N, C-alpha and C positions, 0 to 999 in steps of 0.2 A: 557295789555302789552303782546307782542308776545314773543316767546321763545328766539329769538335773543336778545331782550331787557333785558329779565331776566338774561341771561348768562352774558351780559355786566355788569349788576349790581352786580351779584355774584362775578365777577372777580375783583371788586374794592378792592384794598389793599390785594390781594391774590398773593402768590408766584407762586403757580401752582395748576392746577386741573388735577387729574389723573382718567379718561381722560375727556377732554371736549366733545368728541364725545359721550361718555356714558352719560354724564350729559344732553346733548341735547336730547338723546333718552328717558331718564327718564322724562324730562319735557314734552315731546310730549305725552308719553304714560301713565303717572301716574298723576291722578288728585290731589292726596294728598301725595306727597313724604315726606320722613322723613330723618332727619339728627340727628347725636348725637355728643356730645363731652364728654370726661371723665375728671374728675378732682380728684386728690388725696386730700381728706380732711385732710390736715396735718398742716394747718396754716392759716394765714390771706388771705382773698380775696383782691387782689390789682389791680393796674391799668393794669398790664400785662394781667390779666384775661379779661379785658374789650375788648381786641382785638377780642377774640373769642365770647364774649357776644354780641358785636356789630354785628358780622357776623350772629349769631343765630337770633338776632332780625330782621335783614334784610331778612333772609330766611323766617321767619314767615310772614313778609309783602308780600312775594311772594307766600304764600300758604303752606309752609312747616310745618309739625309737628316736634317738637323738643323734643329730649330726652337728659337729662343730667344725666350722671352716676357719682355718688359720690362713688368712689372706695375705700370703707373702708378696704377691704381685701388687696388691693394693698398697701395702706398706712401701714397696719400691716406688710406685707412682706418687706416693706421698712424701718421697724424699727422706725416708727413715733409715737409709743405709744401703750397703751393697746387698745383693741377694744372698750371698753367703752369710753375712752378718744377721740378716733378717731370719734366715732359715735356722740358724743356731738358736735364736730367741724362740722360734716356733717350737723347737724340740723341748725347750725348757717349759714353755707354756703348756704343751701337750701333757707332760707329766703332772703338772699342777692341776689341770682340769680333770684328768682321769682320777686323781686322788679323791675327788669329791663325788664322782658319779659312778654308776653301775657300768663297769667296763664291758660287760657282755651286751649292753644295749646302747653303747656309745661308739660312734665312728668319728674319728678325728681325721680331717682331710686337709692336706696342704693345697692351697688354692691353685698353684701352678700345675698340679696334676690333672686338673680338669680344664683350666682356663687357657691352656696352650693347644688344646685339641682343635682340629679343623671345624667340627660341628659347632663348638662353642663360638669360634670366631665368626662363622656365618650368622649365627643367631645374634651376635653383637651388632653385626652390620644391619640386619633386619630391624633391630630395635632402634638403631641410630636413624634409620630412614623414617621411623614413625615418631621420633622425638624431636621437638623443636629446641632450638638453642636456649630460649627463655625458660622452657620447662626443665631442661637439663641443669641450667644455672640455679634454678630454685631448689634443685635436689642436692646441690653442692653443700658441703658442711659450712658452718658459720665462718670459720677462719678463711676458707677459700673465697666466700662471698665478700669478705672485707678487703681482700687483696686488690690493689689498683690494676694489676696486670696479670691475672691468673694464667697458669699454663694450661694447655689443652688436656693434660693429664687429669686436671680437676674435673673435667666433664666426663672423661672416659671412666673415671672411678665409679660414679653412681650407676652408669649404664652396666658396668660389669657386676655390680651388686645385684642388679635386677636379673641378669642372665644367670648368676650363681644359683638363684632360687630354682630355675628350670633344670639346670644340669646337676643339681644335688637331688632332684626328684623328691621334694618334700611337700607336705601339706600346709605347714605353718612356718612363717618367718617370725622370729622373735627378735626384739631389739629395744633399746632405750627409746624414749619418746623423740629423741633427736634423729631417729631413723625414719620417722613417719613420712617425710616427703619422698624418700626413696621407695618406701613400701607402697605409697599411693601411686607413684609412677609405675611400679610393677603391676598393681591392680588395674590401672587404666590401660597400659600399653601391651602387656603380655598377651591378652586376648587378641590384640590386633595382629600378632604374628603367630597365632595358632596355639597358644598355651593358656591354661587356666589361671585365673587370678588367685594368688595365695591368700590364705587367711593370715591376718597379722595380729600379733599381740605386742602391745607397747607397754613398757615398764618405766617407772620413775628413775631419775638420775640422782645419785647422791652428790651433794656438794663436796668440794675439796675441804680439807681440814682448816684451810685459811678462810673459809666461808664465802669465797668469791664464785668461781665458775665450778663446773662439774669436776669431780675427782678425776685426775688424769696424770699419767706418768710424765707426760711432757711438761705439765705445769708444776711438777714436784710438790703437789699438794695432796699426797695420797698416803695411805698406810698399806704397805705391800704385804702380801701373804707370806713372804719369806723374810720379813723384818724380824730381827732378834727381839728378845723380851725388853731389853733396855730401850731400844729404838721405839717399840710400840708404846711403852710407858711415856717416853719423852714426847712423842707426837700427840698422844691423846691429851696429855696435860697441857700442851700448848695450843690445842685446837680451839677454834672459834666456837663459842657456846653461850649465846646471849641468854640472860636469865628470863624466865617466864615466856620465852619466845620459841616456837617450834618451826616456824617458816624459815627456810634457808639455813637451818641449824644442822650442821653435819653430824654432830654427836647424837642428836635426837633422831635424825634420819637413819643412822646406823642401828639404833635400837629398833626403830619401826620396821625397816626393810630387811634386816639381817638377824639381829639378836632374837626378837620375838618369834619369827618364823622357825628358827632353829631350836630354841630352848623352851618356848612356851611359857614356863614359869620363871620369872625374873626377879631377883632380889637386888634392891638398892638400899643399903643401910638397914633400917628396921622395917622397911616396906617390902611386901611381896606382891607382885603383880601377876595376874593370870592372863591378862591381855594388854595390848598396847594402849587401848583407849583409856584404861584406868591410869596407866603410866603418864600419858600425855596430860590428862586432867590434873594430876598431882603436880606435874612440872609447871603448867600454866598458872596454877594456884599458888605457886611458890613453896609447896611442901617439899620439893626436891631442889637442892642447890646445884648449880653447874659443877662445882668442885666434886660433889658426891656422885653425880651421874657419870662423870669422867672416871673417878676412882673405881667405881664398881663395874664400869664397862671393860676395863683392862682385862680381868680374868676371862670374860666371855670371848674377847678377841683372841687371847692366847690359846683358849681351848679350841676355838673353831679353826685355827691355822695349824693345829697339830698334824693333820694329814699331810700338809705341805712339808713340814719338817722331816717327815719320814722319807718322802720321795727325794728331797734335796740331799739328805744324808746318804741315801742309796746311790744317787747319781754321782756324788762326789767321792764315793769310796772306790 
């Protein structure tokens, strides 16, 4: 596969690559490029996480080494529990992520193993000297920006995410489009303290099954990868799925970003679809009813979470 073909594949279901020119140069000059994604181990791994996991798996097939940061200190700064509680969740998360990826080309790193080192701390101070309060505030997550009196930890959080990229020694930072402000901070300010700007790949976010905000364990609007069959069925059947509308429709988004990339050929009733565009057209035209797309989605979800059931069974035995 040549470089152009690799880039075409990487761009599948991607909102943007910053920049494509830099990615091209990386693929030409680096035999074993690396990419990372960071997760806050603060709750259940759910279908929303699969958007990035699928991209990581795809990059592995193209020769990338993958690093997954389980950011325990970030979760602590976000008031998600004690460090012991957070690290227990991180161990569970690690088993689930590795059940989907090539273990030989995946490194899972607990954040505190690099973030408590003296050199990390010094780099964090250097970045703080180059970052204005207003810029740091713009990089805070939406919930933090809505708070009337946010804690200082809310500003430390995005600065640490930037320094993570340096100390993981990776070429590409991957994340949902909600990570864009942090990635742009990294691209702007890391060169000011002597480091290269990372290439950034931004992915779409799946809406929660209630149709409101993004799928999130804290919002309880998710389908977890360790949900049992009855729970999956119940959640899918109750999910928001407006007829003939694909925008902000979590059921259609699951088909687009998860089912079609993994299964390619998808059956819904008497219809067989070879690609998502055909499926979307049929839904918008009213050929497919929400009840049917929900019913036929369930077996695909149950099939894709099978690897998780194996590691959970093993860990509980």
